[in-house]
C-alpha positions as CSV (number, residue, x, y, z in Angstrom):
1,X,-4.5,2.5,-33.7
2,X,-3.5,-1.4,-34.1
3,X,-5.6,-4.3,-31.3
4,X,-3.2,-6.4,-29.8
5,X,-3.4,-7.3,-26.2
6,X,-0.6,-6.9,-25.0
7,X,1.5,-7.7,-21.5
8,X,0.5,-6.5,-17.7
9,X,2.7,-3.1,-16.3
10,X,3.3,-3.3,-12.3
11,X,-0.1,-2.9,-11.2
12,X,-1.9,-6.0,-13.3
13,X,-3.4,-4.2,-16.2
14,X,-3.2,-4.9,-20.1
15,X,-3.2,-2.9,-22.4
16,X,-3.4,-2.1,-26.3
17,X,-0.4,-2.2,-28.6
18,X,0.0,1.6,-30.2
19,X,2.3,4.7,-30.3
20,X,-1.2,6.7,-30.5
21,X,0.6,10.8,-31.1
22,X,-1.7,13.5,-28.8
23,X,-0.5,16.6,-31.1
24,X,-2.2,20.5,-30.4
25,X,-1.3,24.0,-32.9
26,X,2.5,26.7,-32.8
27,X,3.2,26.9,-29.5
28,X,6.3,28.5,-28.1
29,X,7.5,25.3,-26.6
30,X,6.8,21.4,-27.2
31,X,6.1,19.3,-24.3
32,X,6.6,15.3,-25.5
33,X,5.5,12.7,-22.8
34,X,5.5,8.8,-23.8
35,X,2.6,7.7,-21.9
36,X,1.2,3.7,-21.5
37,X,-1.7,2.6,-22.3
38,X,-4.7,1.5,-19.2
39,X,-6.8,0.7,-22.3
40,X,-8.4,-3.4,-22.8
41,X,-9.6,-2.3,-26.3
42,X,-9.1,0.9,-28.7
43,X,-12.5,2.2,-27.4
44,X,-10.9,2.7,-23.5
45,X,-7.5,3.6,-25.4
46,X,-5.1,6.0,-23.0
47,X,-5.1,7.9,-25.6
48,X,-8.6,9.0,-24.8
49,X,-8.1,10.1,-21.8
50,X,-4.5,12.6,-23.1
51,X,-6.5,13.8,-26.0
52,X,-9.2,15.4,-23.6
53,X,-6.5,16.9,-21.0
54,X,-4.3,18.3,-23.0
55,X,-6.7,19.8,-25.6
56,X,-9.0,21.6,-22.3
57,X,-5.2,22.1,-20.6
58,X,-3.6,24.0,-24.0
59,X,-6.7,26.2,-24.1
60,X,-5.8,27.4,-21.6
61,X,-2.0,27.9,-22.4
62,X,-1.6,28.7,-25.7
63,X,2.2,28.6,-25.3
64,X,2.7,25.4,-24.7
65,X,1.8,22.0,-27.4
66,X,1.7,19.5,-25.0
67,X,2.6,16.1,-27.5
68,X,1.7,12.6,-26.2
69,X,2.6,9.5,-27.7
70,X,1.0,6.1,-26.2
71,X,2.3,3.0,-26.0
72,X,1.3,-0.5,-24.8
73,X,2.9,-1.4,-21.7
74,X,4.0,-4.2,-23.8
75,X,6.3,-1.6,-25.9
76,X,7.1,1.6,-23.0
77,X,9.3,0.9,-21.3
78,X,11.8,-0.5,-24.0
79,X,10.8,3.0,-25.8
80,X,11.9,5.5,-23.2
81,X,15.2,3.8,-23.0
82,X,15.6,3.8,-26.5
83,X,15.0,7.4,-26.1
84,X,17.7,8.0,-23.1
85,X,19.5,6.2,-24.9
86,X,19.9,8.7,-28.5
87,X,20.1,11.3,-26.4
88,X,16.8,12.3,-26.8
89,X,14.5,11.7,-23.8
90,X,10.8,12.7,-23.8
91,X,10.3,15.3,-21.0
92,X,8.1,13.7,-19.3
93,X,7.3,9.6,-19.6
94,X,4.8,7.3,-17.2
95,X,5.7,4.5,-16.9
96,X,6.6,1.5,-14.9
97,X,9.8,2.1,-13.2
98,X,11.7,5.1,-12.2
99,X,14.7,3.7,-10.1
100,X,17.4,3.9,-13.4
101,X,16.8,7.2,-14.0
102,X,17.3,9.3,-11.0
103,X,20.2,6.7,-10.3
104,X,21.9,8.5,-12.8
105,X,21.1,11.8,-11.9
106,X,18.1,12.1,-15.2
107,X,15.2,13.3,-13.4
108,X,13.8,16.6,-11.6
109,X,13.2,16.3,-8.3
110,X,9.8,16.2,-7.1
111,X,10.7,19.9,-5.3
112,X,11.7,21.0,-8.6
113,X,8.5,20.3,-10.5
114,X,5.4,20.3,-8.0
115,X,3.2,23.2,-6.4
116,X,3.2,22.7,-2.5
117,X,0.1,22.1,-2.8
118,X,0.1,19.0,-5.4
119,X,3.1,17.4,-3.8
120,X,1.6,17.6,-0.3
121,X,-1.9,15.6,-1.9
122,X,0.1,11.9,-2.8
123,X,-0.6,9.5,-0.7
124,X,1.7,9.9,2.2
125,X,3.4,5.8,1.4
126,X,3.2,5.7,-2.7
127,X,5.3,9.0,-2.2
128,X,7.0,7.5,0.2
129,X,7.9,4.8,-2.7
130,X,9.3,7.5,-5.2
131,X,12.4,8.2,-3.3
132,X,15.1,8.1,-3.7
133,X,17.7,8.5,0.1
134,X,14.5,10.3,0.9
135,X,14.7,12.3,-2.3
136,X,10.9,12.0,-5.0
137,X,12.0,11.1,-8.3
138,X,9.1,8.9,-9.3
139,X,5.6,10.8,-8.8
140,X,2.9,8.2,-8.9
141,X,-0.3,7.3,-11.9
142,X,-2.0,5.1,-11.0
143,X,-2.4,2.7,-7.7
144,X,-3.5,-0.6,-7.2
145,X,-4.2,-2.9,-3.7
146,X,-4.7,-6.0,-3.6
147,X,-7.5,-8.8,-2.2
148,X,-9.0,-12.1,-1.5
149,X,-11.7,-13.1,-4.0
150,X,-14.2,-16.0,-4.1
151,X,-16.8,-17.4,-6.3
152,X,-19.9,-16.9,-4.2
153,X,-21.6,-19.9,-5.9
154,X,-18.9,-22.5,-5.3
155,X,-18.3,-21.0,-1.9
156,X,-22.2,-21.8,-0.3
157,X,-22.6,-24.9,-2.4
158,X,-19.3,-26.7,-0.7
159,X,-20.8,-24.6,2.5
160,X,-18.6,-22.6,4.2
161,X,-18.0,-19.1,4.0
162,X,-15.0,-15.8,4.0
163,X,-12.0,-17.4,5.3
164,X,-10.1,-14.8,7.7
165,X,-7.4,-16.9,8.3
166,X,-4.6,-19.2,6.7
167,X,-6.5,-21.6,8.2
168,X,-9.5,-21.1,7.5
169,X,-8.0,-20.6,4.0
170,X,-6.9,-24.2,3.9
171,X,-10.0,-25.9,5.9
172,X,-11.8,-24.2,3.2
173,X,-9.5,-25.1,0.1
174,X,-10.2,-28.7,1.7
175,X,-14.1,-28.5,1.4
176,X,-14.2,-27.0,-1.9
177,X,-11.8,-29.6,-3.9
178,X,-14.8,-32.9,-1.9
179,X,-16.7,-30.2,-4.1
180,X,-15.3,-31.4,-7.3
181,X,-13.4,-27.8,-8.0
182,X,-11.2,-27.8,-10.5
183,X,-9.0,-24.8,-9.2
184,X,-9.6,-24.8,-4.6
185,X,-7.6,-21.7,-3.7
186,X,-5.6,-20.7,-7.4
187,X,-1.4,-20.2,-6.6
188,X,-0.1,-17.9,-9.5
189,X,3.4,-17.9,-8.9
190,X,4.3,-18.7,-13.0
191,X,6.9,-16.1,-14.4
192,X,4.5,-13.2,-16.0
193,X,4.1,-12.4,-12.3
194,X,5.1,-14.1,-9.6
195,X,7.0,-11.4,-7.5
196,X,2.8,-9.8,-6.7
197,X,2.0,-13.4,-5.6
198,X,5.1,-13.7,-3.5
199,X,4.1,-10.3,-2.2
200,X,1.0,-11.5,-1.1
201,X,1.6,-14.2,0.9
202,X,5.2,-12.9,2.6
203,X,3.3,-9.6,4.0
204,X,0.0,-12.5,4.8
205,X,2.9,-13.6,7.3
206,X,4.7,-11.4,8.6
207,X,7.1,-10.7,6.4
208,X,8.4,-8.9,3.0
209,X,10.9,-8.6,1.0
210,X,12.7,-6.0,2.9
211,X,13.5,-5.9,5.8
212,X,13.3,-2.9,9.2
213,X,15.9,-1.4,7.8
214,X,15.3,-1.7,4.1
215,X,17.9,-4.4,3.6
216,X,16.9,-7.3,1.4
217,X,15.6,-10.0,3.7
218,X,13.7,-12.7,1.3
219,X,15.0,-16.1,4.4
220,X,13.7,-14.1,7.0
221,X,12.2,-16.7,8.6
222,X,8.7,-15.7,8.5
223,X,9.4,-15.9,4.6
224,X,10.6,-19.5,5.4
225,X,7.6,-20.2,7.3
226,X,4.8,-18.9,4.9
227,X,6.5,-21.0,1.7
228,X,6.9,-23.2,4.1
229,X,3.1,-23.5,4.8
230,X,1.9,-22.9,1.0
231,X,4.2,-25.9,0.7
232,X,2.8,-29.2,3.3
233,X,-0.4,-26.6,3.6
234,X,-1.6,-26.0,0.5
235,X,0.8,-27.5,-2.3
236,X,0.6,-30.8,-0.7
237,X,-2.5,-31.4,0.2
238,X,-3.0,-30.6,-4.2
239,X,-5.1,-27.7,-3.1
240,X,-3.9,-25.0,-5.7
241,X,-5.4,-27.0,-8.4
242,X,-4.1,-29.7,-11.8
243,X,-1.2,-26.5,-12.8
244,X,2.2,-25.9,-11.0
245,X,2.4,-23.2,-9.2
246,X,4.9,-22.6,-10.5
247,X,3.5,-22.8,-14.1
248,X,0.5,-21.0,-13.9
249,X,0.4,-17.6,-15.0
250,X,-2.0,-14.9,-13.6
251,X,-4.0,-14.5,-16.8
252,X,-4.9,-17.6,-16.9
253,X,-5.6,-17.6,-13.0
254,X,-7.5,-15.0,-13.8
255,X,-9.0,-16.3,-16.9
256,X,-10.2,-19.6,-14.8
257,X,-12.0,-17.9,-12.1
258,X,-14.2,-16.0,-14.6
259,X,-14.8,-19.8,-16.0
260,X,-16.0,-20.8,-12.6
261,X,-12.5,-23.4,-12.4
262,X,-11.6,-21.6,-9.3
263,X,-13.2,-20.7,-5.4
264,X,-9.9,-18.0,-3.8
265,X,-7.8,-16.4,-5.6
266,X,-5.4,-13.1,-4.7
267,X,-7.3,-10.5,-7.4
268,X,-6.9,-6.9,-8.6
269,X,-9.8,-4.9,-9.4
270,X,-9.5,-5.9,-13.0
271,X,-10.7,-9.3,-12.4
272,X,-14.1,-7.8,-11.2
273,X,-14.7,-6.8,-14.4
274,X,-13.1,-9.8,-16.5
275,X,-15.8,-11.6,-13.4
276,X,-18.3,-9.8,-13.3
277,X,-18.9,-9.9,-17.6
278,X,-19.0,-14.1,-17.7
279,X,-21.6,-13.4,-14.9
280,X,-19.3,-14.6,-12.0
281,X,-20.8,-13.6,-8.3
282,X,-17.8,-13.1,-6.3
283,X,-17.4,-11.8,-3.2
284,X,-13.8,-9.9,-1.9
285,X,-12.6,-9.4,1.6
286,X,-8.8,-7.8,2.7
287,X,-5.8,-11.3,2.6
288,X,-5.8,-14.3,4.5
289,X,-2.4,-13.8,7.3
290,X,-1.6,-16.7,9.6
291,X,-3.7,-16.1,12.5
292,X,-6.6,-13.5,10.6
293,X,-6.6,-10.8,8.2
294,X,-3.5,-9.6,7.0
295,X,-2.0,-6.2,9.2
296,X,-1.1,-5.0,6.1
297,X,-1.2,-5.8,2.0
298,X,0.4,-5.5,-1.7
299,X,-0.4,-2.0,-2.7
300,X,1.2,-1.1,-6.6
301,X,2.0,1.9,-8.3
302,X,3.2,3.5,-12.5
303,X,5.0,6.0,-12.1
304,X,5.1,10.1,-13.6
305,X,8.2,11.0,-14.6
306,X,10.9,14.4,-15.7
307,X,13.6,14.5,-17.3
308,X,16.3,17.0,-16.8
309,X,18.0,17.1,-20.7
310,X,15.7,19.7,-22.5
311,X,14.7,22.0,-19.3
312,X,10.8,23.5,-19.9
313,X,11.1,22.9,-15.8
314,X,8.5,25.5,-15.0
315,X,6.4,24.2,-18.5
316,X,6.3,20.9,-17.5
317,X,5.7,21.9,-13.5
318,X,2.4,23.6,-14.5
319,X,1.2,20.4,-16.4
320,X,2.3,18.2,-13.7
321,X,-0.1,20.2,-11.0
322,X,-3.1,20.3,-14.0
323,X,-2.6,16.2,-14.7
324,X,-2.4,15.7,-10.8
325,X,-5.6,17.8,-10.2
326,X,-8.8,16.0,-7.9
327,X,-10.8,16.2,-11.2
328,X,-8.2,14.7,-13.3
329,X,-6.9,11.8,-10.8
330,X,-11.0,11.2,-10.7
331,X,-11.4,10.9,-14.3
332,X,-8.2,8.7,-14.6
333,X,-8.8,6.4,-11.3
334,X,-12.9,5.6,-12.7
335,X,-12.2,5.4,-15.7
336,X,-10.0,2.0,-16.0
337,X,-10.7,1.2,-12.3
338,X,-7.7,2.3,-10.5
339,X,-6.7,4.0,-7.2
340,X,-6.5,7.5,-6.6
341,X,-2.4,8.3,-5.8
342,X,-3.8,12.0,-4.7
343,X,-5.4,11.9,-0.5
344,X,-8.1,14.3,-1.8
345,X,-9.8,12.3,-4.3
346,X,-9.0,9.5,-2.9
347,X,-10.9,11.0,-0.2
348,X,-14.1,12.2,-3.3
349,X,-14.3,7.9,-5.0
350,X,-14.9,7.2,-0.3
351,X,-17.3,9.3,0.1
352,X,-19.0,8.4,-2.9
353,X,-21.4,5.7,-4.6
354,X,-21.0,6.3,-7.8
355,X,-16.9,4.0,-6.9
356,X,-18.8,1.5,-4.2
357,X,-17.4,-1.0,-5.6
358,X,-13.7,0.4,-5.5
359,X,-14.0,0.1,-1.9
360,X,-12.4,-2.9,-0.6
361,X,-9.6,-1.6,-2.0
362,X,-9.7,1.6,-1.6
363,X,-9.2,0.4,2.4
364,X,-6.8,-0.8,1.8
365,X,-4.0,1.4,0.4
366,X,-3.0,3.1,4.0
367,X,-2.6,-1.1,5.1
368,X,-0.5,-1.5,1.3
369,X,3.6,-1.6,1.4
370,X,4.7,-1.9,-1.8
371,X,7.5,-3.1,-3.6
372,X,10.7,-1.7,-2.7
373,X,10.8,0.6,-6.4
374,X,13.6,2.6,-4.8
375,X,15.8,0.0,-5.2
376,X,17.6,0.5,-8.4
377,X,19.2,-3.4,-7.7
378,X,14.6,-4.0,-7.6
379,X,14.4,-5.5,-10.9
380,X,17.3,-7.7,-11.3
381,X,15.7,-9.1,-7.7
382,X,12.5,-9.1,-9.2
383,X,13.5,-11.2,-12.5
384,X,14.8,-14.3,-10.2
385,X,11.7,-14.4,-7.9
386,X,9.5,-14.8,-11.0
387,X,11.8,-17.1,-12.3
388,X,12.5,-18.6,-9.4
389,X,10.0,-18.8,-6.7
390,X,8.0,-21.3,-7.8
391,X,10.6,-24.0,-7.2
392,X,10.4,-22.7,-3.0
393,X,6.6,-24.7,-3.1
394,X,7.3,-28.0,-6.2
395,X,7.4,-31.1,-4.3
396,X,11.5,-31.7,-3.6
397,X,11.8,-28.3,-2.9
398,X,12.6,-26.4,-0.6
399,X,11.4,-23.0,0.7
400,X,14.4,-22.3,3.2
401,X,17.1,-22.8,-0.1
402,X,15.1,-21.7,-2.8
403,X,14.5,-17.7,-0.4
404,X,18.6,-18.4,0.5
405,X,19.6,-18.7,-3.2
406,X,17.5,-14.9,-4.0
407,X,18.6,-13.5,-0.9
408,X,22.1,-14.0,-2.2
409,X,20.9,-12.8,-5.5
410,X,19.9,-10.2,-3.9
411,X,22.9,-8.7,-1.9
412,X,24.8,-9.3,-5.3
413,X,21.9,-7.2,-7.4
414,X,22.7,-4.1,-4.8
415,X,25.8,-4.5,-4.3
416,X,26.5,-4.5,-7.7
417,X,24.4,-0.2,-8.0
């Protein structure tokens, strides 16, 4: 398998490049699955996970062969689009989005595939995020949440404690700056993953991408207040480091944290391994909100989909029931420091000492909110946010103007669907 680092998935995970097949013996039905790679080297490639799972499944189902191709997150969504465009979709695809295929009536409904037990076991808000007009097409496959990471050593030198509110965060950042910390708070609003940092801050201020009736609300008073505070109280006071937030990408912010140059930043589970590998002593707390800990945090999930064209509904459903067994969900989550998408596996993880390092993220899952991935317009809106949101906090920038522009673009994208 080739070994070059690729871009991030919806979860922000890196992956190695590859197109490695998993094959079995002769069978009556061959199911084709395209899957994403969550590993960061050949040693922990997702190919190994699927190899083991498929071998076990085929041993009990000699009439079914499962052929799995594993691609990096840099390639997997494009590969599936090309297969669909060529009229040869896989039976299943484990990818970053599903809404476009659902809108084109190309996917099986969850009701058509899964046993009642499997379907009922999905974590509620993850299952809901997989719905289009109340019908579930996207099956959550792996989940993550965000918490605030802070450098314990830098905090001790500055004589401050972990923040609970925006005011606390700003005061901590001032103290860290006074001690010469390069990035008191790292604010990555660069194009790599700005949509995540943006939503995290929107939620902490009581807003979000959508309103109470699931219409876009990027320029809500809450969101404008949030970005006005960021511009004036963090960026404007030089508390976000030497790189302009609109030019700072998440990967660079994580790397700076691993070098001991960042006091605080929002992060997901993979940052634990990066920090620990470099000897950084870190702490984690819920995201600070306007007046105290945020009532909601960002939740992210990637998706399993099943295409209708080849038929094989019964075989696909039986295989996915096996994929979503507690044992297999736990094995995948533990291998890649991700959160289970099922309630049974989540309960086991919450009670297990083996998984205590993931507990802060697991505790946030039930209060998390996800991107509006059920909207086919979300890909366009997310792209616009990545390119534009940094301008909202730039010198001379207008939070209300930028958010108003993004809202208008979102309304146009939604009406075009």
